[in-house]
KOLFIDREN-751737 format. One line per field, with one value per residue (C-alpha): residue in three letters; chain; x, y, z. Coordinates in pm, whole numbers. Example, Ala and Ser with C-alpha at 12.3 -4.5 7.8 and 13.67 -1.06 7.14 Angstrom:
residu <- [ALA / SER]
chaine <- [A / A]
px <- [1230 / 1367]
py <- [-450 / -106]
pz <- [780 / 714]
***
This chain:
residu <- [UNK / UNK / UNK / UNK / UNK / UNK / UNK / UNK / UNK / UNK / UNK / UNK / UNK / UNK / UNK / UNK / UNK / UNK / UNK / UNK / UNK / UNK / UNK / UNK / UNK / UNK / UNK / UNK / UNK / UNK / UNK / UNK / UNK / UNK / UNK / UNK / UNK / UNK / UNK / UNK / UNK / UNK / UNK / UNK / UNK / UNK / UNK / UNK / UNK / UNK / UNK / UNK / UNK / UNK / UNK / UNK / UNK / UNK / UNK / UNK / UNK / UNK / UNK / UNK / UNK / UNK / UNK / UNK / UNK / UNK / UNK / UNK / UNK / UNK / UNK / UNK / UNK / UNK / UNK / UNK / UNK / UNK / UNK / UNK / UNK / UNK / UNK / UNK / UNK / UNK / UNK / UNK / UNK / UNK / UNK / UNK / UNK / UNK / UNK / UNK / UNK / UNK / UNK / UNK / UNK / UNK / UNK / UNK / UNK / UNK / UNK / UNK / UNK / UNK / UNK / UNK / UNK / UNK / UNK / UNK / UNK / UNK / UNK / UNK / UNK / UNK / UNK / UNK / UNK / UNK / UNK / UNK / UNK / UNK / UNK / UNK / UNK / UNK / UNK / UNK / UNK / UNK / UNK / UNK / UNK / UNK / UNK / UNK / UNK / UNK / UNK / UNK / UNK / UNK / UNK / UNK / UNK / UNK / UNK / UNK / UNK / UNK / UNK / UNK / UNK / UNK / UNK / UNK / UNK / UNK / UNK / UNK / UNK / UNK / UNK / UNK / UNK / UNK / UNK / UNK / UNK / UNK / UNK / UNK / UNK / UNK / UNK / UNK / UNK / UNK / UNK / UNK / UNK / UNK / UNK / UNK / UNK / UNK / UNK / UNK / UNK / UNK / UNK / UNK / UNK / UNK / UNK / UNK / UNK / UNK / UNK / UNK / UNK / UNK / UNK / UNK / UNK / UNK / UNK / UNK / UNK / UNK / UNK / UNK / UNK / UNK / UNK / UNK / UNK / UNK / UNK / UNK / UNK / UNK / UNK / UNK / UNK / UNK / UNK / UNK / UNK / UNK / UNK / UNK / UNK / UNK / UNK / UNK / UNK / UNK / UNK / UNK / UNK / UNK / UNK / UNK / UNK / UNK / UNK / UNK / UNK / UNK / UNK / UNK / UNK / UNK / UNK / UNK / UNK / UNK / UNK / UNK / UNK / UNK / UNK / UNK / UNK / UNK / UNK / UNK / UNK / UNK / UNK / UNK / UNK / UNK / UNK / UNK / UNK / UNK / UNK / UNK / UNK / UNK]
chaine <- [A / A / A / A / A / A / A / A / A / A / A / A / A / A / A / A / A / A / A / A / A / A / A / A / A / A / A / A / A / A / A / A / A / A / A / A / A / A / A / A / A / A / A / A / A / A / A / A / A / A / A / A / A / A / A / A / A / A / A / A / A / A / A / A / A / A / A / A / A / A / A / A / A / A / A / A / A / A / A / A / A / A / A / A / A / A / A / A / A / A / A / A / A / A / A / A / A / A / A / A / A / A / A / A / A / A / A / A / A / A / A / A / A / A / A / A / A / A / A / A / A / A / A / A / A / A / A / A / A / A / A / A / A / A / A / A / A / A / A / A / A / A / A / A / A / A / A / A / A / A / A / A / A / A / A / A / A / A / A / A / A / A / A / A / A / A / A / A / A / A / A / A / A / A / A / A / A / A / A / A / A / A / A / A / A / A / A / A / A / A / A / A / A / A / A / A / A / A / A / A / A / A / A / A / A / A / A / A / A / A / A / A / A / A / A / A / A / A / A / A / A / A / A / A / A / A / A / A / A / A / A / A / A / A / A / A / A / A / A / A / A / A / A / A / A / A / A / A / A / A / A / A / A / A / A / A / A / A / A / A / A / A / A / A / A / A / A / A / A / A / A / A / A / A / A / A / A / A / A / A / A / A / A / A / A / A / A / A / A / A / A / A / A / A]
px <- [10528 / 10199 / 10036 / 10095 / 9971 / 9645 / 9489 / 9615 / 9446 / 9609 / 9364 / 9253 / 9258 / 8897 / 8849 / 8563 / 8457 / 8710 / 8978 / 9024 / 9046 / 8706 / 8759 / 8400 / 8441 / 8776 / 8623 / 8350 / 8615 / 8831 / 8534 / 8402 / 8732 / 8775 / 8426 / 8457 / 8774 / 9069 / 9387 / 9577 / 9561 / 9818 / 9833 / 9982 / 10063 / 10027 / 9651 / 9638 / 9766 / 10071 / 10250 / 9981 / 9919 / 10118 / 10347 / 10102 / 9807 / 10004 / 10047 / 9672 / 9596 / 9821 / 9668 / 9309 / 9335 / 9523 / 9244 / 8964 / 9147 / 9223 / 9465 / 9218 / 9426 / 9799 / 9891 / 10153 / 10279 / 10422 / 10757 / 10953 / 11093 / 11409 / 11584 / 11741 / 11842 / 11490 / 11335 / 11573 / 11481 / 11108 / 11148 / 11339 / 11090 / 10757 / 10559 / 10553 / 10405 / 10085 / 10258 / 10351 / 10564 / 10691 / 10619 / 10901 / 10891 / 11199 / 11351 / 11174 / 11282 / 11653 / 11674 / 11950 / 12147 / 12071 / 12360 / 12208 / 11874 / 12049 / 12244 / 11925 / 11737 / 12046 / 12057 / 11686 / 11706 / 11990 / 11778 / 11422 / 11275 / 10997 / 10995 / 11023 / 10816 / 10996 / 10777 / 10872 / 10648 / 10853 / 10557 / 10568 / 10938 / 11090 / 11332 / 11281 / 11421 / 11536 / 11470 / 11843 / 11845 / 11531 / 11668 / 12004 / 11828 / 11608 / 11912 / 12123 / 11869 / 11640 / 11404 / 11335 / 11051 / 10860 / 10828 / 10519 / 10587 / 10383 / 10555 / 10272 / 10545 / 10462 / 10818 / 10955 / 10703 / 10808 / 11177 / 11114 / 10914 / 11181 / 11478 / 11342 / 11442 / 11181 / 11038 / 11040 / 10696 / 10615 / 10304 / 10125 / 10077 / 9879 / 9514 / 9466 / 9763 / 9715 / 9537 / 9796 / 10073 / 9898 / 9853 / 10222 / 10334 / 10292 / 10175 / 9896 / 9837 / 9831 / 9520 / 9333 / 8998 / 9008 / 8906 / 8579 / 8505 / 8695 / 8478 / 8502 / 8862 / 9010 / 8824 / 8962 / 9316 / 9264 / 9141 / 9444 / 9692 / 9517 / 9557 / 9184 / 9217 / 8875 / 8686 / 8925 / 8903 / 8526 / 8557 / 8838 / 8629 / 8340 / 8572 / 8758 / 8533 / 8538 / 8913 / 8985 / 8760 / 8925 / 9261 / 9125 / 9180 / 9402 / 9447 / 9292 / 9023 / 8871 / 8859 / 8725 / 8441 / 8362 / 8362 / 8135 / 7892 / 7898 / 7825 / 8142 / 8326 / 8333 / 8527 / 8728 / 9101 / 9375 / 9549 / 9726 / 9482 / 9124 / 8804 / 8679 / 8477 / 8099 / 8124 / 8358 / 8131 / 7838 / 8033 / 8137 / 7776 / 7679 / 7966 / 7866 / 7505 / 7626 / 7801 / 7481 / 7622 / 7369]
py <- [-1746 / -1936 / -1597 / -1516 / -1836 / -1783 / -1454 / -1115 / -810 / -484 / -243 / 65 / 402 / 523 / 896 / 1139 / 1380 / 1635 / 1362 / 1343 / 988 / 824 / 646 / 521 / 349 / 211 / 62 / -104 / -248 / -387 / -542 / -687 / -863 / -989 / -1137 / -1301 / -1507 / -1285 / -1412 / -1082 / -713 / -503 / -131 / 133 / -76 / 30 / -25 / 201 / 490 / 508 / 755 / 1022 / 955 / 1190 / 1069 / 1199 / 1030 / 705 / 722 / 783 / 483 / 253 / 369 / 348 / 9 / -135 / -14 / -154 / -481 / -516 / -803 / -1018 / -1050 / -1007 / -667 / -598 / -244 / -113 / 64 / 88 / 312 / 401 / 594 / 326 / 566 / 712 / 366 / 274 / 596 / 526 / 176 / 313 / 593 / 416 / 256 / -104 / -250 / -361 / -466 / -827 / -777 / -513 / -524 / -351 / -284 / -328 / 14 / 197 / 465 / 439 / 105 / -48 / -358 / -689 / -621 / -282 / -446 / -700 / -433 / -224 / -509 / -617 / -272 / -290 / -643 / -546 / -282 / -418 / -546 / -715 / -989 / -859 / -952 / -850 / -701 / -739 / -548 / -469 / -318 / -30 / -20 / -66 / -309 / -683 / -848 / -1178 / -1508 / -1546 / -1219 / -1309 / -1652 / -1504 / -1264 / -1545 / -1756 / -1476 / -1313 / -1504 / -1208 / -1200 / -1451 / -1409 / -1242 / -1089 / -1159 / -943 / -965 / -1160 / -1402 / -1770 / -1884 / -1654 / -1789 / -2144 / -2060 / -1913 / -2218 / -2453 / -2283 / -2128 / -2241 / -2475 / -2224 / -1922 / -1808 / -1724 / -1505 / -1410 / -1041 / -1120 / -1197 / -1376 / -1610 / -1662 / -1996 / -2146 / -2030 / -2185 / -2515 / -2514 / -2482 / -2114 / -1997 / -1765 / -1414 / -1047 / -962 / -659 / -816 / -1024 / -729 / -694 / -1068 / -1204 / -1509 / -1640 / -1544 / -1672 / -2001 / -2039 / -1993 / -2237 / -2496 / -2427 / -2467 / -2795 / -2913 / -2930 / -2795 / -2880 / -2709 / -2413 / -2351 / -2342 / -2037 / -1895 / -1909 / -1735 / -1453 / -1406 / -1135 / -907 / -963 / -858 / -553 / -400 / -376 / -258 / 115 / 156 / 22 / 114 / 295 / -38 / -195 / 129 / 116 / -240 / -136 / 157 / -78 / -295 / 18 / -21 / 295 / 557 / 551 / 873 / 860 / 1120 / 1266 / 1170 / 879 / 938 / 756 / 460 / 564 / 539 / 249 / 55 / 119 / -12 / -323 / -385 / -371 / -627 / -855 / -828 / -909 / -1221 / -1320 / -1267 / -958 / -695]
pz <- [-2055 / -2057 / -1997 / -2362 / -2523 / -2709 / -2816 / -2713 / -2860 / -2967 / -2810 / -2998 / -2824 / -2855 / -2913 / -2866 / -3140 / -3009 / -3030 / -2654 / -2518 / -2475 / -2143 / -2127 / -2461 / -2351 / -2037 / -2244 / -2476 / -2196 / -2016 / -2342 / -2408 / -2052 / -2053 / -2395 / -2382 / -2470 / -2297 / -2263 / -2354 / -2540 / -2460 / -2690 / -2993 / -3356 / -3340 / -3035 / -3252 / -3028 / -3254 / -3201 / -2830 / -2606 / -2328 / -2068 / -2239 / -2247 / -1870 / -1835 / -2057 / -1854 / -1528 / -1651 / -1823 / -1525 / -1294 / -1510 / -1565 / -1193 / -1247 / -1440 / -1758 / -1826 / -1970 / -2237 / -2297 / -2621 / -2569 / -2891 / -3161 / -3343 / -3064 / -2846 / -2568 / -2552 / -2523 / -2241 / -2060 / -2103 / -1961 / -1662 / -1590 / -1654 / -1372 / -1491 / -1172 / -1347 / -1671 / -1746 / -2058 / -2300 / -2674 / -2859 / -3231 / -3448 / -3525 / -3806 / -4055 / -3971 / -4160 / -3943 / -4043 / -3875 / -3636 / -3556 / -3477 / -3255 / -3064 / -3024 / -2857 / -2662 / -2501 / -2419 / -2279 / -2048 / -1870 / -1891 / -1564 / -1761 / -2029 / -2384 / -2689 / -3008 / -3280 / -3645 / -3887 / -4200 / -4384 / -4134 / -4042 / -4391 / -4225 / -4188 / -3876 / -4021 / -3841 / -3774 / -3578 / -3384 / -3292 / -3193 / -2955 / -2819 / -2739 / -2593 / -2358 / -2122 / -2088 / -2462 / -2457 / -2782 / -3119 / -3271 / -3637 / -3874 / -4210 / -4376 / -4484 / -4438 / -4508 / -4238 / -3985 / -4067 / -4036 / -3692 / -3583 / -3720 / -3552 / -3233 / -2882 / -2734 / -2486 / -2722 / -2841 / -3202 / -3209 / -3527 / -3596 / -3910 / -3838 / -4169 / -4109 / -3736 / -3756 / -3992 / -3760 / -3459 / -3642 / -3741 / -3378 / -3301 / -2961 / -3067 / -3193 / -3106 / -3299 / -3429 / -3522 / -3204 / -2988 / -3182 / -3199 / -2899 / -2837 / -3191 / -3262 / -2935 / -2972 / -3325 / -3196 / -2909 / -3158 / -3378 / -3093 / -3005 / -3365 / -3432 / -3784 / -3927 / -3646 / -3642 / -4015 / -3997 / -3770 / -3983 / -4299 / -4122 / -4008 / -4337 / -4486 / -4181 / -4130 / -4487 / -4461 / -4153 / -4332 / -4667 / -4597 / -4292 / -3944 / -3701 / -3900 / -4003 / -3659 / -3513 / -3763 / -3649 / -3283 / -3366 / -3538 / -3225 / -3015 / -2808 / -2917 / -3192 / -3518 / -3471 / -3549 / -3527 / -3831 / -4048 / -4036 / -4150 / -4064 / -4262 / -4564 / -4564 / -4809 / -4581 / -4283 / -4485 / -4591 / -4231 / -4111 / -4376 / -4272 / -3907 / -3996 / -4179 / -3855 / -3659 / -3488 / -3593]
***
């Protein structure tokens, strides 16, 4: 469980101009994060454009990132959706030998009841050979997994070890922190709230901006977990402009524009997403210059 305390980053999937996977850019990104303080890497999450990556490409991503990482950082793999049986089959048929935990999003589109969400994750927990991090992101799923459901799952299944909470709801974070079992991890999925969550007793973050500024962001979270609020907020205030910018159009177009400006990878995304506008790219370059990153 200590593997997932601190800063994990939801890796993008870099693309070439023809929208094939840019493995050279991906290697640069992984090495950049390993060398600059990121605690763990998340493969095939929302930021990785998982919904437009094919099953075969996903296998290639797991294999490639595992090879580049070479056991240096823990790896988390996104396996989730709204077809419970399909998720169970993917868990059973995926080579998870290099994977340390599964990140599984609360079912989207179907809008299940809280009991439906519970039964969905119960079925997954009963077959998963790896620890599970629940992922609640109601802005994308149109269904909020309430704290009561998360805590029920945490208490009922030893292999459900954490929740990535991304509802941008401070009250819900505090309810989770107030009621959770002692060894259950509450991870922020909201970059702008991550420090406050850490200071309140959270265990860290699965971040988007963190992969572009891993040294600064991971240090901020470490300071927050240690309760060093004044020092942590100094970093937070410095990062606020760039953090706001990357979510101003869509994710991951914003973070891909940042990584392009840092010459790590290109800004191409797959439809129905579109690239960051020229104005956003310009604003991002200014924000990076203000951070001394140009």
